[in-house]
N, C-alpha and C positions, 0 to 999 in steps of 0.2 A: 391431915397428915402432919405429924410432928417432925420438925426439922431439927436435927441435932445441933447443939450449940458448941462452939469451940471452947476448949479448956483455956483457962487463963495462962498467959505467958507464951502462947503459941506464936508462930511466925506472923508478921504483920500483913498477912494476906486477908485483910478485913474489907468488908464492903465499904464504899465511899461514904455511906451515911454516918460513919463514926469519925470521919475526918472533920477537923475544924477549918474554918475559913483561912486561918493563918497557915495551916499545913498545905493548902493548895497553892500552886505556883502562880496562878493568875485567875482573874475573874472569868475568863473564857472557859477555863477548866471547870470552875465551880458551876457555871451555867450548864456545861455539857454533862455533868454528873447529876443533875437534878432528876428526880423521879426514881432514885435507887433506895429511898427510905423503906424500911420494913423488911429488907432482905436479911437473912441470917449471916452470922459471922462465918467466914471461910478460913479455916486454919491452913497450915502448909499442906499442899496436896499429898505429900508422902505420908502424912499422919491420918489421912481420911480413908476409912475402910471402903471397900467396894459398895456395900449396901448404903452407906451414908453418901458416897459420891453419886449414886443413882438418885437418891432423894434430893440432894442439893441441885443436881442437874435439872430435875423437873421444875424446880422453882425458878432456876435461872433461865430456862428455855421460855417459860411463861413471860418473865420480865423482858427477855431479849426481843420477843415479839412486840412488846409495847414500846420499846425504845426506837428512836430514829437512827437509821443506819448512817454511819459517818460521824456520829457524836462520840465524845470521850466515854460517856456512860455505856454506849453500845459496845465499843471496843473493849472496855473493862470487863463486861459480862462475858463477851465472846472469848476473851483471853482466859478468863477464869474457867470457863467450860473446857477449854483445851487442856489446861493444867489438871483439872479434876479427872479427865478421861485419858490421860497419858498411859495409864495402865493397859487400856485397850490396845494401844499401839504396840507396847512391849509384848503383849500376849500374841498379837498377830505376827509381829516380827520374829518371835521365837520359833515359829514354824519354818522359818527360812535360815535357821542358824547354821545349817550345813553348807550353805552357799559360800563361795569364795569372797564375796563382797563383805566389807567391814560391817559389823552390826550397827555402828553409829550411822552409817549411810542408809541402812534399811529402816532404822527408826525415824530418821529425818524424812524419808519418803512416806513412811506410814503416817507421820504427823500431818503431811499435806492431805492425805486421805481423810484424816480425822477432821481437819478444818472444813473440807468439802462436805462431810457428813453433817457437821454442825450447821452449816449454811442451808442445807437441804432438809433438815429434820423438821417435821411438823408434829408438835406435841399433841395436837387434837386427834391424831389418828389412833391413839391408844397403844402404840408400839413402843416397847422399851428401847431406849437409845442404844444400848450395846448391841441389841439384835439388829438394829438398822445400820449401825456404824461399822461393825466388823467386816461385812462384805465389801463396803466401800474402801476400808483401809487395806484389806487383803488385795483387792483389785488394783489399787494404786501401786502396791509393792510388786505384784505380778507384772504390771505394765512396765515398771522400772526394769525388771529383769528382761522382759521381752524386748525392750527398746535399746538397752545399753549394755547388757552383759554378754552379748554374742561376740565371739572373737572376730568373726567375719559377718558383715551385714548381709542378711538374706531377707527376702520378701516376707511380710507378715503372714501370708498364706502358708509358707513353709514353716514358720515358727509355730503356728498353731497346729500344723500337721505333725510336727515333732512331738508336741504335748499329747496329741491324740494317740500317736503310735506308742508313746511311753506307757500311757494308761492301758491301752489294748494289750501290750506285751505283758504287763503285770497280771492282768486278768486272765489272759490265755495261759500263762505259765502256771497259775494256780489250778486251772481246769485241766490242762494237758500234762502237768507235771514235767514239762520240758519247755525249751524255748520254741516259740511258734515260728513257723516258716513264713516266707513272704506271701504265698497264696492264702495261707490261713489268716494272716493279718488283713489281706485285701478283702476276703469274704466277710470278716468280722466288722470291718469299717465300711463295707460297701464301696470300695475303691478299686481301681485297676492296679495290677501289680506294678506298672510303671510309676504310678503315683506313690505307692509305698516305697519303692526304691528311691525315688526322688526325695521323699521325706527322710529316709535313712541317711542319704548323702548329706542332706542339709544339717542333720544332727551332728555331723563331724565338724561343722563350723562353729558349734556352740562354745567349745573351749579350744585353747591352743597351748601346747606344751612349751615351757620355758627352756631356752637354750642353756640357761644356767643351772637347770635341774640335774642332779646327779643320777647316774644309771643305777637303778635298784638291783639289777641282776648282776652287777659287777662289784667286786670287793674294793676296787680303787675309788678314789674321790673324783674321778674324771667326770666332766659334764657332757651333755649332748653336743655342745659347741665344739668340744675337742674331736668329735668324730665327723664333723662337717667341714667342708672347705679345704681338706688336705689335698696335696698334689698326688694324683694317681700315677704311680711309676709306669703303668701300662700305657699311658698316653704317649710317652716318648717312643715306645716301640711301635705304636700305630702310626705316628708321624714318619718314622724312619721307613716303615713298611710301605706306606703310600708313596714316599719319595723314591724308594728303590724299584717299585713296580715298572715304571717306564724305562729305567736304566737297564734292568734285567731283560726287558723285552727287546732291547736293542742289541743284546749280546748274540754271539754266534751260537748255533744249536749245541755244539759240543761243549762250549763254555757253560751254557745253562744246565746241561746234563751233569757236568762235573759239580756245579754248585748244588744241584738237587741231591746227587749221591752223597756229597760230603755233609751238607747241613740239614737235609730232610731225612735221607735214609741212614745218616750217621755212620757212613762207611769210612774206613781208613783210606789213606792215599794208596797203599799197596793193593787193597781190594778194588779200588777204582781202576788202578792201572791194569789189573788182571782182567776186569770186565771190559775195558776199552782196548786192551791189547797194546798198552804202552807201559813204559817203565814208571816206577814210583817217583823218580826224579823229574820225569817229564810232567807228571801230574802236579807235582809241587810247583814247578815253574808256571804252568798254565793257571793254577789256582791263585798263585801270588799275583800274576798279571791281571787276572779278572778282578780280584779284590781291590787291587790298586786302581783299576779303571772305575770301579763303582765308588770307591772312596773319593776319587777326584771329582766324579760327577756330583756327589752329595755336597762337597765343599763349594763347587762352582754354583750349585743351586742356592746354597745359603748366602 
């Protein structure tokens, strides 16, 4: 296998065999980088094509196996492998670009998966490193979303159930040409309807709306917070009603009847007088006395 050589003038990501003793910071570093002779020059990772990165990675994996873990040479080769295969992380992270988390965070998590793949990879198995690494990188990113991106913490069982329900819903929608019902989802996943409902409820905890978000269905710039926490004017009426109930119960039957005819039946004082066989003036005096008594009772209670 011919390994491509770096063009002259590239970034100084060269293997340590080209360094002189004067360029090394200490004798310990020089000792730790022994055994790296014969490796190809490594240009800046951004200038290496995917095909060349795969070829260089094979050489570096062979040498990594020969080096002692913990030495400067081992760390150098391992770090170079990470830089050469960063494109795999960006490719895997691109599948999650629609998520709300910043892409920088997703790439950082994916890089952790890449490092794990490098540590576990065995070149003798004959499997291409990208084929081995991509599932590990994607799994690390998915684990990140599963563990940190839920607005409300729910058990892992329900997190996984939500994913199963989402996949089943997409598949059944294509088959049925409509949204599947709860019984259909239960039969498809071989679950009980109660479990399906529980998973749907858990899905509501995945995201939370911001109180600072504007209302899309309104023309104003008001936010959701403007519609929350306001004082309901009806609360004062409920308090007054509950306070008046025992006071009204203590009134004489005729006084309660006059109040009911005036404020419930909405009759005039003349109509009340005709119904009770008394004058309108008498009704007015009785009503004024009753309202004064109730007002006094409310003030005494306050």
